[in-house]
CHARMM-style PDB file with segment names, atoms N, HN, CA, C and O in Angstrom:
ATOM      1  N   MET     1       0.825  -1.191   0.000  1.00  0.00      PROA
ATOM      2  CA  MET     1       0.000   0.000   0.000  1.00  0.00      PROA
ATOM      3  C   MET     1       0.872   1.259   0.000  1.00  0.00      PROA
ATOM      4  O   MET     1       0.582   2.213  -0.723  1.00  0.00      PROA
ATOM      5  N   CYS     2       1.924   1.266   0.798  1.00  0.00      PROA
ATOM      6  HN  CYS     2       2.159   0.491   1.385  1.00  0.00      PROA
ATOM      7  CA  CYS     2       2.800   2.437   0.870  1.00  0.00      PROA
ATOM      8  C   CYS     2       3.476   2.717  -0.466  1.00  0.00      PROA
ATOM      9  O   CYS     2       3.676   3.872  -0.842  1.00  0.00      PROA
ATOM     10  N   GLU     3       3.828   1.642  -1.184  1.00  0.00      PROA
ATOM     11  HN  GLU     3       3.666   0.704  -0.878  1.00  0.00      PROA
ATOM     12  CA  GLU     3       4.476   1.821  -2.481  1.00  0.00      PROA
ATOM     13  C   GLU     3       3.544   2.533  -3.457  1.00  0.00      PROA
ATOM     14  O   GLU     3       3.987   3.383  -4.230  1.00  0.00      PROA
ATOM     15  N   VAL     4       2.288   2.199  -3.428  1.00  0.00      PROA
ATOM     16  HN  VAL     4       1.929   1.508  -2.800  1.00  0.00      PROA
ATOM     17  CA  VAL     4       1.300   2.819  -4.317  1.00  0.00      PROA
ATOM     18  C   VAL     4       1.159   4.299  -3.982  1.00  0.00      PROA
ATOM     19  O   VAL     4       1.120   5.143  -4.877  1.00  0.00      PROA
ATOM     20  N   ILE     5       1.086   4.607  -2.709  1.00  0.00      PROA
ATOM     21  HN  ILE     5       1.118   3.921  -1.982  1.00  0.00      PROA
ATOM     22  CA  ILE     5       0.958   6.007  -2.282  1.00  0.00      PROA
ATOM     23  C   ILE     5       2.189   6.799  -2.702  1.00  0.00      PROA
ATOM     24  O   ILE     5       2.066   7.908  -3.221  1.00  0.00      PROA
ATOM     25  N   GLU     6       3.370   6.239  -2.484  1.00  0.00      PROA
ATOM     26  HN  GLU     6       3.470   5.337  -2.063  1.00  0.00      PROA
ATOM     27  CA  GLU     6       4.607   6.934  -2.860  1.00  0.00      PROA
ATOM     28  C   GLU     6       4.695   7.129  -4.373  1.00  0.00      PROA
ATOM     29  O   GLU     6       5.135   8.181  -4.837  1.00  0.00      PROA
ATOM     30  N   ARG     7       4.284   6.131  -5.135  1.00  0.00      PROA
ATOM     31  HN  ARG     7       3.927   5.276  -4.757  1.00  0.00      PROA
ATOM     32  CA  ARG     7       4.306   6.256  -6.597  1.00  0.00      PROA
ATOM     33  C   ARG     7       3.340   7.344  -7.046  1.00  0.00      PROA
ATOM     34  O   ARG     7       3.666   8.135  -7.931  1.00  0.00      PROA
ATOM     35  N   ASN     8       2.149   7.393  -6.439  1.00  0.00      PROA
ATOM     36  HN  ASN     8       1.884   6.750  -5.720  1.00  0.00      PROA
ATOM     37  CA  ASN     8       1.178   8.432  -6.775  1.00  0.00      PROA
ATOM     38  C   ASN     8       1.715   9.816  -6.435  1.00  0.00      PROA
ATOM     39  O   ASN     8       1.517  10.760  -7.200  1.00  0.00      PROA
ATOM     40  N   ARG     9       2.382   9.947  -5.310  1.00  0.00      PROA
ATOM     41  HN  ARG     9       2.542   9.180  -4.689  1.00  0.00      PROA
ATOM     42  CA  ARG     9       2.975  11.237  -4.928  1.00  0.00      PROA
ATOM     43  C   ARG     9       4.053  11.654  -5.921  1.00  0.00      PROA
ATOM     44  O   ARG     9       4.118  12.814  -6.326  1.00  0.00      PROA
ATOM     45  N   ALA    10       4.895  10.705  -6.310  1.00  0.00      PROA
ATOM     46  HN  ALA    10       4.842   9.762  -5.980  1.00  0.00      PROA
ATOM     47  CA  ALA    10       5.964  11.008  -7.268  1.00  0.00      PROA
ATOM     48  C   ALA    10       5.383  11.444  -8.606  1.00  0.00      PROA
ATOM     49  O   ALA    10       5.879  12.384  -9.228  1.00  0.00      PROA
ATOM     50  N   GLU    11       4.336  10.763  -9.047  1.00  0.00      PROA
ATOM     51  HN  GLU    11       3.933   9.999  -8.542  1.00  0.00      PROA
ATOM     52  CA  GLU    11       3.691  11.129 -10.315  1.00  0.00      PROA
ATOM     53  C   GLU    11       3.070  12.522 -10.227  1.00  0.00      PROA
ATOM     54  O   GLU    11       3.140  13.293 -11.184  1.00  0.00      PROA
ATOM     55  N   ALA    12       2.472  12.843  -9.104  1.00  0.00      PROA
ATOM     56  HN  ALA    12       2.415  12.217  -8.327  1.00  0.00      PROA
ATOM     57  CA  ALA    12       1.865  14.163  -8.926  1.00  0.00      PROA
ATOM     58  C   ALA    12       2.930  15.254  -8.928  1.00  0.00      PROA
ATOM     59  O   ALA    12       2.735  16.319  -9.514  1.00  0.00      PROA
ATOM     60  N   ARG    13       4.051  14.989  -8.276  1.00  0.00      PROA
ATOM     61  HN  ARG    13       4.210  14.124  -7.800  1.00  0.00      PROA
ATOM     62  CA  ARG    13       5.152  15.974  -8.272  1.00  0.00      PROA
ATOM     63  C   ARG    13       5.671  16.178  -9.685  1.00  0.00      PROA
ATOM     64  O   ARG    13       5.885  17.313 -10.111  1.00  0.00      PROA
ATOM     65  N   ALA    14       5.876  15.093 -10.413  1.00  0.00      PROA
ATOM     66  HN  ALA    14       5.702  14.170 -10.067  1.00  0.00      PROA
ATOM     67  CA  ALA    14       6.379  15.188 -11.780  1.00  0.00      PROA
ATOM     68  C   ALA    14       5.403  15.941 -12.663  1.00  0.00      PROA
ATOM     69  O   ALA    14       5.814  16.762 -13.483  1.00  0.00      PROA
ATOM     70  N   GLU    15       4.123  15.672 -12.507  1.00  0.00      PROA
ATOM     71  HN  GLU    15       3.789  15.005 -11.841  1.00  0.00      PROA
ATOM     72  CA  GLU    15       3.105  16.360 -13.300  1.00  0.00      PROA
ATOM     73  C   GLU    15       3.106  17.853 -13.013  1.00  0.00      PROA
ATOM     74  O   GLU    15       2.960  18.665 -13.927  1.00  0.00      PROA
ATOM     75  N   GLY    16       3.268  18.211 -11.762  1.00  0.00      PROA
ATOM     76  HN  GLY    16       3.386  17.552 -11.020  1.00  0.00      PROA
ATOM     77  CA  GLY    16       3.333  19.625 -11.388  1.00  0.00      PROA
ATOM     78  C   GLY    16       4.521  20.321 -12.019  1.00  0.00      PROA
ATOM     79  O   GLY    16       4.424  21.472 -12.442  1.00  0.00      PROA
ATOM     80  N   ARG    17       5.637  19.623 -12.080  1.00  0.00      PROA
ATOM     81  HN  ARG    17       5.716  18.687 -11.736  1.00  0.00      PROA
ATOM     82  CA  ARG    17       6.839  20.203 -12.696  1.00  0.00      PROA
ATOM     83  C   ARG    17       6.646  20.392 -14.188  1.00  0.00      PROA
ATOM     84  O   ARG    17       7.113  21.381 -14.754  1.00  0.00      PROA
ATOM     85  N   ILE    18       5.971  19.463 -14.826  1.00  0.00      PROA
ATOM     86  HN  ILE    18       5.592  18.660 -14.367  1.00  0.00      PROA
ATOM     87  CA  ILE    18       5.723  19.579 -16.264  1.00  0.00      PROA
ATOM     88  C   ILE    18       4.821  20.777 -16.539  1.00  0.00      PROA
ATOM     89  O   ILE    18       5.071  21.540 -17.472  1.00  0.00      PROA
ATOM     90  N   GLU    19       3.783  20.946 -15.741  1.00  0.00      PROA
ATOM     91  HN  GLU    19       3.579  20.326 -14.983  1.00  0.00      PROA
ATOM     92  CA  GLU    19       2.885  22.087 -15.918  1.00  0.00      PROA
ATOM     93  C   GLU    19       3.624  23.397 -15.686  1.00  0.00      PROA
ATOM     94  O   GLU    19       3.403  24.375 -16.401  1.00  0.00      PROA
ATOM     95  N   GLU    20       4.497  23.417 -14.692  1.00  0.00      PROA
ATOM     96  HN  GLU    20       4.676  22.623 -14.111  1.00  0.00      PROA
ATOM     97  CA  GLU    20       5.273  24.628 -14.405  1.00  0.00      PROA
ATOM     98  C   GLU    20       6.207  24.950 -15.565  1.00  0.00      PROA
ATOM     99  O   GLU    20       6.324  26.109 -15.964  1.00  0.00      PROA
ATOM    100  N   ARG    21       6.868  23.938 -16.105  1.00  0.00      PROA
ATOM    101  HN  ARG    21       6.773  22.996 -15.781  1.00  0.00      PROA
ATOM    102  CA  ARG    21       7.777  24.145 -17.235  1.00  0.00      PROA
ATOM    103  C   ARG    21       6.996  24.652 -18.445  1.00  0.00      PROA
ATOM    104  O   ARG    21       7.471  25.527 -19.169  1.00  0.00      PROA
ATOM    105  N   TYR    22       5.798  24.105 -18.669  1.00  0.00      PROA
ATOM    106  HN  TYR    22       5.412  23.394 -18.081  1.00  0.00      PROA
ATOM    107  CA  TYR    22       4.938  24.527 -19.770  1.00  0.00      PROA
ATOM    108  C   TYR    22       4.629  26.018 -19.648  1.00  0.00      PROA
ATOM    109  O   TYR    22       4.717  26.757 -20.629  1.00  0.00      PROA
ATOM    110  N   GLU    23       4.269  26.454 -18.447  1.00  0.00      PROA
ATOM    111  HN  GLU    23       4.198  25.854 -17.650  1.00  0.00      PROA
ATOM    112  CA  GLU    23       3.965  27.869 -18.219  1.00  0.00      PROA
ATOM    113  C   GLU    23       5.177  28.748 -18.457  1.00  0.00      PROA
ATOM    114  O   GLU    23       5.061  29.816 -19.057  1.00  0.00      PROA
ATOM    115  N   ILE    24       6.326  28.316 -17.999  1.00  0.00      PROA
ATOM    116  HN  ILE    24       6.421  27.448 -17.512  1.00  0.00      PROA
ATOM    117  CA  ILE    24       7.546  29.098 -18.174  1.00  0.00      PROA
ATOM    118  C   ILE    24       7.882  29.221 -19.659  1.00  0.00      PROA
ATOM    119  O   ILE    24       8.237  30.300 -20.132  1.00  0.00      PROA
ATOM    120  N   VAL    25       7.769  28.118 -20.388  1.00  0.00      PROA
ATOM    121  HN  VAL    25       7.481  27.241 -20.003  1.00  0.00      PROA
ATOM    122  CA  VAL    25       8.058  28.141 -21.826  1.00  0.00      PROA
ATOM    123  C   VAL    25       7.094  29.073 -22.545  1.00  0.00      PROA
ATOM    124  O   VAL    25       7.524  29.870 -23.379  1.00  0.00      PROA
ATOM    125  N   THR    26       5.815  28.994 -22.247  1.00  0.00      PROA
ATOM    126  HN  THR    26       5.466  28.347 -21.569  1.00  0.00      PROA
ATOM    127  CA  THR    26       4.862  29.875 -22.922  1.00  0.00      PROA
ATOM    128  C   THR    26       5.121  31.339 -22.573  1.00  0.00      PROA
ATOM    129  O   THR    26       4.978  32.209 -23.433  1.00  0.00      PROA
ATOM    130  N   ASP    27       5.497  31.623 -21.337  1.00  0.00      PROA
ATOM    131  HN  ASP    27       5.613  30.916 -20.638  1.00  0.00      PROA
ATOM    132  CA  ASP    27       5.818  33.006 -20.953  1.00  0.00      PROA
ATOM    133  C   ASP    27       7.020  33.521 -21.736  1.00  0.00      PROA
ATOM    134  O   ASP    27       7.005  34.652 -22.224  1.00  0.00      PROA
ATOM    135  N   MET    28       8.055  32.705 -21.860  1.00  0.00      PROA
ATOM    136  HN  MET    28       8.068  31.787 -21.464  1.00  0.00      PROA
ATOM    137  CA  MET    28       9.252  33.130 -22.597  1.00  0.00      PROA
ATOM    138  C   MET    28       8.918  33.383 -24.063  1.00  0.00      PROA
ATOM    139  O   MET    28       9.395  34.352 -24.653  1.00  0.00      PROA
ATOM    140  N   LEU    29       8.101  32.516 -24.647  1.00  0.00      PROA
ATOM    141  HN  LEU    29       7.713  31.729 -24.167  1.00  0.00      PROA
ATOM    142  CA  LEU    29       7.718  32.700 -26.047  1.00  0.00      PROA
ATOM    143  C   LEU    29       6.875  33.962 -26.226  1.00  0.00      PROA
ATOM    144  O   LEU    29       7.058  34.703 -27.192  1.00  0.00      PROA
ATOM    145  N   ARG    30       5.955  34.204 -25.297  1.00  0.00      PROA
ATOM    146  HN  ARG    30       5.806  33.603 -24.512  1.00  0.00      PROA
ATOM    147  CA  ARG    30       5.141  35.423 -25.366  1.00  0.00      PROA
ATOM    148  C   ARG    30       5.998  36.682 -25.268  1.00  0.00      PROA
ATOM    149  O   ARG    30       5.667  37.715 -25.851  1.00  0.00      PROA
ATOM    150  N   ASP    31       7.095  36.589 -24.530  1.00  0.00      PROA
ATOM    151  HN  ASP    31       7.364  35.750 -24.056  1.00  0.00      PROA
ATOM    152  CA  ASP    31       8.004  37.723 -24.401  1.00  0.00      PROA
ATOM    153  C   ASP    31       8.909  37.888 -25.614  1.00  0.00      PROA
ATOM    154  O   ASP    31       9.732  38.802 -25.667  1.00  0.00      PROA
ATOM    155  N   GLY    32       8.748  36.985 -26.600  1.00  0.00      PROA
ATOM    156  HN  GLY    32       8.079  36.243 -26.557  1.00  0.00      PROA
ATOM    157  CA  GLY    32       9.488  37.116 -27.840  1.00  0.00      PROA
ATOM    158  C   GLY    32      10.855  36.467 -27.850  1.00  0.00      PROA
ATOM    159  O   GLY    32      11.673  36.754 -28.724  1.00  0.00      PROA
ATOM    160  N   MET    33      11.112  35.598 -26.891  1.00  0.00      PROA
ATOM    161  HN  MET    33      10.448  35.365 -26.181  1.00  0.00      PROA
ATOM    162  CA  MET    33      12.414  34.932 -26.865  1.00  0.00      PROA
ATOM    163  C   MET    33      12.532  33.956 -28.024  1.00  0.00      PROA
ATOM    164  O   MET    33      11.542  33.374 -28.468  1.00  0.00      PROA
ATOM    165  N   ASN    34      13.732  33.791 -28.496  1.00  0.00      PROA
ATOM    166  HN  ASN    34      14.536  34.264 -28.135  1.00  0.00      PROA
ATOM    167  CA  ASN    34      14.061  32.888 -29.586  1.00  0.00      PROA
ATOM    168  C   ASN    34      13.799  31.440 -29.163  1.00  0.00      PROA
ATOM    169  O   ASN    34      14.097  31.061 -28.030  1.00  0.00      PROA
ATOM    170  N   ILE    35      13.247  30.637 -30.064  1.00  0.00      PROA
ATOM    171  HN  ILE    35      13.006  30.944 -30.985  1.00  0.00      PROA
ATOM    172  CA  ILE    35      12.904  29.246 -29.759  1.00  0.00      PROA
ATOM    173  C   ILE    35      14.117  28.455 -29.298  1.00  0.00      PROA
ATOM    174  O   ILE    35      14.022  27.681 -28.346  1.00  0.00      PROA
ATOM    175  N   ASP    36      15.248  28.635 -29.952  1.00  0.00      PROA
ATOM    176  HN  ASP    36      15.326  29.264 -30.726  1.00  0.00      PROA
ATOM    177  CA  ASP    36      16.456  27.903 -29.561  1.00  0.00      PROA
ATOM    178  C   ASP    36      16.918  28.294 -28.161  1.00  0.00      PROA
ATOM    179  O   ASP    36      17.385  27.445 -27.401  1.00  0.00      PROA
ATOM    180  N   THR    37      16.792  29.568 -27.819  1.00  0.00      PROA
ATOM    181  HN  THR    37      16.413  30.257 -28.436  1.00  0.00      PROA
ATOM    182  CA  THR    37      17.166  30.035 -26.485  1.00  0.00      PROA
ATOM    183  C   THR    37      16.232  29.436 -25.441  1.00  0.00      PROA
ATOM    184  O   THR    37      16.682  28.968 -24.396  1.00  0.00      PROA
ATOM    185  N   VAL    38      14.945  29.452 -25.724  1.00  0.00      PROA
ATOM    186  HN  VAL    38      14.581  29.833 -26.573  1.00  0.00      PROA
ATOM    187  CA  VAL    38      13.961  28.870 -24.801  1.00  0.00      PROA
ATOM    188  C   VAL    38      14.259  27.385 -24.613  1.00  0.00      PROA
ATOM    189  O   VAL    38      14.234  26.884 -23.489  1.00  0.00      PROA
ATOM    190  N   ALA    39      14.537  26.686 -25.697  1.00  0.00      PROA
ATOM    191  HN  ALA    39      14.557  27.093 -26.611  1.00  0.00      PROA
ATOM    192  CA  ALA    39      14.823  25.252 -25.622  1.00  0.00      PROA
ATOM    193  C   ALA    39      16.054  24.988 -24.762  1.00  0.00      PROA
ATOM    194  O   ALA    39      16.062  24.064 -23.949  1.00  0.00      PROA
ATOM    195  N   ARG    40      17.082  25.791 -24.941  1.00  0.00      PROA
ATOM    196  HN  ARG    40      17.076  26.542 -25.602  1.00  0.00      PROA
ATOM    197  CA  ARG    40      18.306  25.607 -24.161  1.00  0.00      PROA
ATOM    198  C   ARG    40      18.046  25.835 -22.677  1.00  0.00      PROA
ATOM    199  O   ARG    40      18.485  25.047 -21.839  1.00  0.00      PROA
ATOM    200  N   ILE    41      17.336  26.906 -22.352  1.00  0.00      PROA
ATOM    201  HN  ILE    41      16.980  27.546 -23.033  1.00  0.00      PROA
ATOM    202  CA  ILE    41      17.050  27.233 -20.951  1.00  0.00      PROA
ATOM    203  C   ILE    41      16.153  26.164 -20.319  1.00  0.00      PROA
ATOM    204  O   ILE    41      16.383  25.757 -19.180  1.00  0.00      PROA
ATOM    205  N   ALA    42      15.140  25.711 -21.049  1.00  0.00      PROA
ATOM    206  HN  ALA    42      14.953  26.042 -21.974  1.00  0.00      PROA
ATOM    207  CA  ALA    42      14.175  24.737 -20.527  1.00  0.00      PROA
ATOM    208  C   ALA    42      14.682  23.298 -20.614  1.00  0.00      PROA
ATOM    209  O   ALA    42      14.031  22.369 -20.137  1.00  0.00      PROA
ATOM    210  N   LYS    43      15.868  23.128 -21.236  1.00  0.00      PROA
ATOM    211  HN  LYS    43      16.397  23.883 -21.623  1.00  0.00      PROA
ATOM    212  CA  LYS    43      16.431  21.789 -21.428  1.00  0.00      PROA
ATOM    213  C   LYS    43      15.460  20.899 -22.208  1.00  0.00      PROA
ATOM    214  O   LYS    43      15.164  19.767 -21.825  1.00  0.00      PROA
ATOM    215  N   MET    44      14.978  21.463 -23.317  1.00  0.00      PROA
ATOM    216  HN  MET    44      15.218  22.383 -23.628  1.00  0.00      PROA
ATOM    217  CA  MET    44      14.065  20.761 -24.212  1.00  0.00      PROA
ATOM    218  C   MET    44      14.609  20.896 -25.631  1.00  0.00      PROA
ATOM    219  O   MET    44      15.567  21.628 -25.878  1.00  0.00      PROA
ATOM    220  N   THR    45      13.987  20.184 -26.546  1.00  0.00      PROA
ATOM    221  HN  THR    45      13.208  19.589 -26.345  1.00  0.00      PROA
ATOM    222  CA  THR    45      14.346  20.368 -27.949  1.00  0.00      PROA
ATOM    223  C   THR    45      13.530  21.529 -28.514  1.00  0.00      PROA
ATOM    224  O   THR    45      12.497  21.908 -27.962  1.00  0.00      PROA
ATOM    225  N   ALA    46      14.009  22.078 -29.614  1.00  0.00      PROA
ATOM    226  HN  ALA    46      14.848  21.770 -30.063  1.00  0.00      PROA
ATOM    227  CA  ALA    46      13.283  23.162 -30.278  1.00  0.00      PROA
ATOM    228  C   ALA    46      11.906  22.670 -30.723  1.00  0.00      PROA
ATOM    229  O   ALA    46      10.936  23.428 -30.704  1.00  0.00      PROA
ATOM    230  N   GLU    47      11.824  21.411 -31.121  1.00  0.00      PROA
ATOM    231  HN  GLU    47      12.612  20.795 -31.137  1.00  0.00      PROA
ATOM    232  CA  GLU    47      10.550  20.842 -31.555  1.00  0.00      PROA
ATOM    233  C   GLU    47       9.553  20.795 -30.394  1.00  0.00      PROA
ATOM    234  O   GLU    47       8.369  21.076 -30.579  1.00  0.00      PROA
ATOM    235  N   GLN    48      10.029  20.444 -29.208  1.00  0.00      PROA
ATOM    236  HN  GLN    48      10.991  20.216 -29.058  1.00  0.00      PROA
ATOM    237  CA  GLN    48       9.152  20.413 -28.037  1.00  0.00      PROA
ATOM    238  C   GLN    48       8.652  21.812 -27.707  1.00  0.00      PROA
ATOM    239  O   GLN    48       7.478  21.997 -27.389  1.00  0.00      PROA
ATOM    240  N   VAL    49       9.539  22.794 -27.783  1.00  0.00      PROA
ATOM    241  HN  VAL    49      10.493  22.644 -28.042  1.00  0.00      PROA
ATOM    242  CA  VAL    49       9.180  24.172 -27.503  1.00  0.00      PROA
ATOM    243  C   VAL    49       8.160  24.661 -28.524  1.00  0.00      PROA
ATOM    244  O   VAL    49       7.185  25.316 -28.157  1.00  0.00      PROA
ATOM    245  N   MET    50       8.374  24.350 -29.799  1.00  0.00      PROA
ATOM    246  HN  MET    50       9.166  23.817 -30.096  1.00  0.00      PROA
ATOM    247  CA  MET    50       7.437  24.767 -30.831  1.00  0.00      PROA
ATOM    248  C   MET    50       6.073  24.127 -30.623  1.00  0.00      PROA
ATOM    249  O   MET    50       5.046  24.771 -30.835  1.00  0.00      PROA
ATOM    250  N   ALA    51       6.056  22.857 -30.207  1.00  0.00      PROA
ATOM    251  HN  ALA    51       6.891  22.334 -30.034  1.00  0.00      PROA
ATOM    252  CA  ALA    51       4.780  22.179 -29.961  1.00  0.00      PROA
ATOM    253  C   ALA    51       4.024  22.862 -28.823  1.00  0.00      PROA
ATOM    254  O   ALA    51       2.810  23.053 -28.901  1.00  0.00      PROA
ATOM    255  N   ILE    52       4.742  23.222 -27.778  1.00  0.00      PROA
ATOM    256  HN  ILE    52       5.727  23.067 -27.714  1.00  0.00      PROA
ATOM    257  CA  ILE    52       4.104  23.933 -26.653  1.00  0.00      PROA
ATOM    258  C   ILE    52       3.590  25.283 -27.117  1.00  0.00      PROA
ATOM    259  O   ILE    52       2.477  25.680 -26.772  1.00  0.00      PROA
ATOM    260  N   GLY    53       4.401  25.996 -27.905  1.00  0.00      PROA
ATOM    261  HN  GLY    53       5.305  25.673 -28.186  1.00  0.00      PROA
ATOM    262  CA  GLY    53       3.995  27.301 -28.415  1.00  0.00      PROA
ATOM    263  C   GLY    53       2.761  27.224 -29.286  1.00  0.00      PROA
ATOM    264  O   GLY    53       1.883  28.083 -29.199  1.00  0.00      PROA
ATOM    265  N   LYS    54       2.684  26.215 -30.116  1.00  0.00      PROA
ATOM    266  HN  LYS    54       3.397  25.518 -30.186  1.00  0.00      PROA
ATOM    267  CA  LYS    54       1.508  26.048 -30.982  1.00  0.00      PROA
ATOM    268  C   LYS    54       0.277  25.687 -30.154  1.00  0.00      PROA
ATOM    269  O   LYS    54      -0.811  26.211 -30.391  1.00  0.00      PROA
ATOM    270  N   LYS    55       0.451  24.797 -29.188  1.00  0.00      PROA
ATOM    271  HN  LYS    55       1.335  24.371 -28.995  1.00  0.00      PROA
ATOM    272  CA  LYS    55      -0.668  24.394 -28.342  1.00  0.00      PROA
ATOM    273  C   LYS    55      -1.212  25.573 -27.531  1.00  0.00      PROA
ATOM    274  O   LYS    55      -2.417  25.672 -27.296  1.00  0.00      PROA
ATOM    275  N   ALA    56      -0.314  26.461 -27.109  1.00  0.00      PROA
ATOM    276  HN  ALA    56       0.665  26.380 -27.300  1.00  0.00      PROA
ATOM    277  CA  ALA    56      -0.721  27.628 -26.320  1.00  0.00      PROA
ATOM    278  C   ALA    56      -1.098  28.801 -27.210  1.00  0.00      PROA
ATOM    279  O   ALA    56      -1.403  29.882 -26.707  1.00  0.00      PROA
ATOM    280  N   ALA    57      -1.081  28.606 -28.521  1.00  0.00      PROA
ATOM    281  HN  ALA    57      -0.833  27.728 -28.930  1.00  0.00      PROA
ATOM    282  CA  ALA    57      -1.408  29.640 -29.506  1.00  0.00      PROA
ATOM    283  C   ALA    57      -0.497  30.850 -29.379  1.00  0.00      PROA
ATOM    284  O   ALA    57      -0.924  31.991 -29.550  1.00  0.00      PROA
ATOM    285  N   VAL    58       0.775  30.576 -29.074  1.00  0.00      PROA
ATOM    286  HN  VAL    58       1.122  29.648 -28.935  1.00  0.00      PROA
ATOM    287  CA  VAL    58       1.772  31.636 -28.999  1.00  0.00      PROA
ATOM    288  C   VAL    58       2.528  31.736 -30.319  1.00  0.00      PROA
ATOM    289  O   VAL    58       2.984  32.812 -30.705  1.00  0.00      PROA
ATOM    290  N   LEU    59       2.654  30.617 -30.997  1.00  0.00      PROA
ATOM    291  HN  LEU    59       2.284  29.743 -30.683  1.00  0.00      PROA
ATOM    292  CA  LEU    59       3.369  30.587 -32.291  1.00  0.00      PROA
ATOM    293  C   LEU    59       2.381  30.473 -33.422  1.00  0.00      PROA
ATOM    294  OT1 LEU    59       2.779  30.433 -34.587  1.00  0.00      PROA
TER     295      LEU     59
END
């Protein structure tokens, strides 16, 4: 039972971090930052950054 609870907590923490990173990436794109710069800072690929930008209607 404890393993299930710990796994659920870890998944929730990871999900929160992903949402936070998504918000940060969209904010940087809205501010006009270069996609490659955003990708480098966020430790993502340019393709991932572009996908987030398109989904958030920033690009």
